[in-house]
C-alpha positions in Angstrom: -3.3 -4.5 -17.9 -3.5 -5.5 -14.3 -1.4 -8.4 -13.1 -3.2 -11.2 -11.3 -1.9 -11.7 -8.1 -1.2 -15.3 -8.7 1.0 -14.2 -11.4 2.8 -11.6 -9.6 5.7 -13.5 -8.2 6.3 -15.1 -11.7 6.4 -11.8 -13.3 9.1 -10.6 -10.7 11.1 -13.8 -11.3 11.8 -13.4 -14.8 15.4 -13.4 -15.4 17.1 -10.6 -16.9 17.7 -12.2 -20.0 14.0 -12.0 -20.7 14.2 -8.5 -21.1 10.9 -7.8 -19.8 10.5 -4.1 -18.1 10.6 -3.9 -14.3 7.3 -3.5 -12.5 6.7 0.4 -12.3 4.9 1.3 -9.3 3.8 4.8 -8.8 3.0 5.8 -5.2 -0.8 6.1 -4.1 -2.3 7.3 -1.0 -6.0 6.9 -1.3 -8.7 5.6 -3.8 -8.8 8.1 -6.0 -5.1 8.5 -6.8 -5.2 4.6 -7.2 -7.7 4.6 -9.8 -6.2 7.2 -11.6 -3.1 5.1 -11.8 -5.1 2.2 -12.9 -6.6 4.1 -15.6 -3.2 5.6 -16.5 -2.4 1.9 -17.7 0.0 1.0 -14.5 0.5 -2.9 -13.7 0.4 -2.3 -10.1 0.7 0.5 -7.3 2.5 1.2 -4.2 0.7 2.2 -1.2 3.4 4.6 0.6 3.1 5.0 4.2 4.8 8.2 3.9 2.1 9.8 1.6 -0.4 8.6 4.0 1.4 10.6 6.7 1.6 13.8 4.4 -2.0 13.5 3.1 -3.9 12.0 5.9 -2.2 13.6 8.9 -0.4 16.6 7.1 2.9 15.1 9.3 6.1 14.0 8.0 7.0 10.2 7.7 8.0 9.6 11.3 6.3 6.8 12.3 2.8 8.5 13.2 0.7 6.4 10.9 -0.9 3.3 12.7 -1.4 -0.3 11.1 -5.3 0.3 11.4 -4.8 3.9 9.3 -2.9 2.0 6.6 -5.5 -1.1 6.7 -8.4 1.6 6.4 -6.8 3.2 3.4 -5.7 0.0 1.7 -9.4 -1.4 2.1 -10.7 1.6 0.7 -8.3 1.4 -2.4 -8.9 -2.3 -2.8 -12.6 -1.5 -3.2 -12.0 0.8 -6.1 -9.2 -1.1 -8.2 -8.3 -4.5 -9.1 -4.2 -4.1 -9.4 -1.6 -5.4 -7.2 -1.0 -3.1 -4.4 2.5 -3.1 -2.8 2.1 -2.1 0.8 4.4 0.0 3.2 4.4 -1.8 6.3 6.8 0.1 8.0 8.5 -2.1 10.8 5.4 -4.3 11.0 4.4 -1.8 13.9 6.2 -4.1 16.6 7.9 -7.1 17.4 7.6 -10.4 15.5 4.0 -11.1 17.0 2.8 -7.6 15.9 4.4 -8.4 12.5 2.1 -11.5 12.1 -0.9 -9.4 12.7 -0.1 -6.8 10.5 0.5 -9.2 7.6 -2.8 -10.9 8.2 -4.6 -7.7 8.9 -3.3 -5.8 5.7 -3.6 -9.1 3.4 -7.2 -9.4 4.3 -7.6 -5.7 3.5 -6.2 -6.5 0.0 -2.2 -6.3 0.0 -0.6 -8.3 -2.9 2.9 -7.7 -1.2 4.1 -6.2 2.3 7.4 -4.3 2.7 8.9 -4.7 6.4 11.9 -2.8 7.4 14.6 -3.4 9.8 14.4 0.1 11.7 13.4 0.5 15.5 10.0 1.9 16.0 8.9 4.4 15.3 10.6 4.7 12.2 11.5 7.5 9.9 11.7 8.0 6.1 14.6 5.9 4.7 15.9 9.3 3.3 15.9 11.3 6.4 18.9 11.4 8.8 18.9 9.9 12.6 17.6 6.5 11.7 18.2 3.5 14.1 18.0 -0.1 13.4 16.9 -3.4 15.1 19.4 -6.5 15.1 19.9 -8.1 11.9 18.7 -11.2 14.1 15.6 -9.6 15.1 14.6 -8.8 11.7 15.5 -12.3 10.5 13.0 -13.4 13.1 10.4 -10.9 11.7 10.7 -12.1 8.3 10.2 -15.7 9.4 7.0 -14.7 11.2 5.7 -12.6 8.3 6.1 -15.9 5.9 4.4 -18.0 8.4 1.6 -15.9 8.7 1.0 -14.8 4.9 -1.5 -16.7 2.7 -0.4 -15.4 -0.7 1.0 -12.0 -0.2 4.7 -11.6 -1.4 7.1 -10.2 1.7 9.5 -7.6 1.0 12.4 -7.2 3.1 13.8 -3.7 3.4 17.1 -2.8 5.1 18.0 0.9 6.1 21.7 0.0 7.0 23.5 2.0 4.4 22.9 5.3 6.5 23.5 3.6 9.7 26.1 1.0 9.6 27.5 1.4 6.1 27.0 -0.4 2.4 28.9 -3.6 3.1 26.8 -4.0 6.5 23.7 -3.7 4.5 24.6 -6.1 1.9 25.4 -8.7 4.5 21.8 -7.8 6.2 20.5 -8.6 2.7 22.1 -11.7 2.4 20.5 -12.8 6.0 17.0 -11.4 4.9 17.2 -13.4 1.8 18.0 -16.4 3.7 15.3 -16.0 6.2 12.9 -16.3 3.1 12.0 -12.9 2.0 10.4 -13.0 -1.6 11.9 -9.6 -2.7 14.6 -7.7 -1.2 15.0 -3.6 -0.9 18.1 -2.3 -0.1 17.4 1.2 0.6 19.1 4.4 0.0 22.1 3.7 -2.1 24.0 6.7 -2.6 25.5 6.3 -5.9 24.9 4.7 -9.4 27.9 2.4 -8.7 26.1 1.2 -5.3 23.0 0.8 -7.3 24.8 -1.4 -9.6 26.8 -3.3 -7.2 23.4 -4.2 -5.3 22.0 -5.8 -8.6 25.2 -7.4 -9.4 25.3 -9.4 -5.9 21.5 -10.0 -5.7 19.9 -9.6 -8.8 20.2 -13.1 -10.3 19.0 -14.7 -6.8 16.0 -12.5 -5.7 13.6 -9.9 -7.3 15.3 -6.5 -6.3 13.1 -3.2 -5.5 14.4 0.4 -6.1 13.0 3.3 -4.6 13.3 6.6 -6.3 13.0 9.7 -4.3 13.0 12.9 -5.6 15.6 14.9 -3.9 16.6 11.9 -1.9 19.8 10.0 -1.2 19.8 7.6 -4.3 20.4 9.3 -7.9 17.2 9.1 -9.8 17.4 6.6 -12.4 14.6 5.7 -14.8 12.9 2.2 -14.9 14.5 1.0 -18.0 17.9 1.8 -16.7 17.2 0.2 -13.5 15.7 -2.9 -15.4 19.1 -3.3 -17.3 21.0 -3.2 -14.0 18.7 -6.1 -12.9 16.1 -4.4 -10.5 12.6 -6.1 -11.1 10.3 -3.4 -9.3 10.7 0.3 -9.2 8.8 2.4 -7.0 8.3 6.2 -7.2 6.5 6.3 -3.7 6.2 10.1 -3.0 6.3 11.5 -6.6 2.6 11.6 -6.5 2.0 13.8 -3.5 4.9 16.1 -4.5 3.1 16.7 -7.9 -0.3 17.2 -6.3 1.3 19.5 -3.3 3.0 21.6 -6.3 -0.4 21.8 -8.2 -2.4 22.6 -5.0 0.0 25.4 -4.0 -0.4 27.2 -7.5 -4.1 26.7 -7.5 -4.6 27.9 -3.8 -2.3 31.1 -4.5 -4.2 31.8 -7.7 -7.7 31.5 -5.9 -6.6 33.7 -3.2 -5.3 36.3 -5.1 -8.1 36.6 -7.7 -11.1 35.5 -5.9 -12.1 32.8 -8.6 -10.9 29.4 -10.3 -11.4 31.0 -13.6 -7.8 31.7 -14.4 -7.1 27.8 -13.5 -9.6 26.3 -15.5 -7.3 24.9 -18.2 -5.3 23.3 -15.2 -8.6 21.4 -13.7 -11.2 19.1 -14.6 -14.6 20.4 -14.7 -17.6 18.8 -12.9 -18.6 16.3 -15.7 -15.0 15.5 -16.5 -14.3 14.5 -12.7 -17.4 12.5 -12.9 -16.6 10.5 -15.7 -13.2 9.9 -14.3 -14.6 8.3 -11.1 -17.2 6.5 -13.1 -20.6 8.3 -12.1 -22.6 7.5 -15.0 -21.8 3.9 -14.9 -22.5 3.5 -11.0 -25.7 5.4 -11.3 -27.0 3.0 -14.1 -26.1 0.1 -12.0 -28.1 1.7 -9.2 -31.2 1.7 -11.4 -31.6 -2.0 -11.2 -32.3 -2.0 -7.6 -34.7 1.1 -7.8 -38.2 0.0 -6.5 -40.0 0.7 -9.6 -37.5 -1.8 -11.7 -38.0 -4.7 -9.1 -40.8 -7.1 -10.0 -43.0 -8.8 -7.3 -42.5 -12.2 -6.7 -43.4 -14.6 -9.4 -44.3 -11.9 -11.9 -42.5 -12.0 -15.3 -42.3 -9.0 -18.0 -43.9 -10.1 -21.4 
């Protein structure tokens, strides 16, 4: 069942003793992937900037996606699903004033929570080398700006400092971002299970924590239940959807190129009717019949 936006903050603030599972969010990149996540029973989804770059631009996550492109994809997803959408807003696409516009635009487009990070602009994937950071003071200003600009959306503050400044400085930045008003804290790319646990020990009782699971990334993979036991309230698998899709497409294209037909792949595909059932074509067409001229009565006319 979907979480109502008004209940999202309360859902995340439940303490560890409640033993409720963390919010598990698959990464999505368009309306179809979001609709399929909703049908699969997820409570919320994570709109990944990296996945937009991969699928829309065919490029790596190195800051090439614009705020307008994120807003366009987000609006298309919001039109299709009612789930809360956690949105990767990168650095806010500029300074504190840019952050405020980003927050307003993305919230209007349907964001339930907005993630901001402390990299310089343009940024790069949190699990790539060569990142650089703005000062903690500048990021604090951005968080204040985001909180002032938002209506209801939660503000997720992310630091990439582990790879740049080290583990302890990352924790210190986390303290400052929490003090600045962040609703959720995201310490990116802990390098060991011990670091994951230490983050949870330090912050888990004070603020909802987000854990980012990247297949082949810097952080060891852990399941949502295990991370929930540590004290994390949100677990995202932002790029797994695209990686699974890329694996399937590579096999599909190789097969089609080799044999010239999709027949060998049919058991790994939805057929025409199945895909239309998934996206709700029969129901949409049924609703459209109500607006057919033949079904619209002239004014002051009643059916017997």
